[in-house]
C-alpha positions, 0 to 999 in steps of 0.5 A: 632878360627882355627880348625884341623879336624881329621878323627877318623878311624871309618869307611867310615861313620865317614870319610864322616862325618868328610870330610863334617864337614871340607868342610863346615868349612869356610877356615879362620877357618880351619887349616887342615883336615885329611882323613884316608878312604884308611886305611879300609879293609872292605867296608860299601858301596860306595860314601865315601869321598876320596882323589883326588890330595891331597884334600878331595872330597865328592859326591854330593848325599844328606846327607853324600853322601853314599850308605850304604850296610846294610848287611855289617853292620850286625843286629842292636844292638838296635832298637826302636819301635813306643812307643819310648822305646828301645828294645834289638836286637835278638842277646841280644847285646846292652843296653837299654838307661840308662843301661850298656852294 
C-alpha cells in the first residue's frame, strides 16, 4: 500500500501531526505528503512543521515539537474532572459526551 498524506488546513497542530505521520511512514509506502502550514494567518505557537528546500522539516522536541500559546487557543470548550465526567466550560459552549452540540 502506498499513501498520500494530505494536510487538512486545520492549524499548526494538525500540520505538525500530519508532518510527523509522513516522516514516520516508510519511504516505500509514501507517495507524497502535502503541507499547507504557510497558509495560516494566526499562530498557535512556535515550532510547527515547515518547508525547507522543498521538504517538510519538523523540530526534534518531544511530541509534535510545538510550544503551544494557550492564550491563542482561548478558553476550553470542555474539561474533565477527577471523576472523569465531562463538564461544560464556563462559556456554555461544547457538548458533553453523548450530547449534541
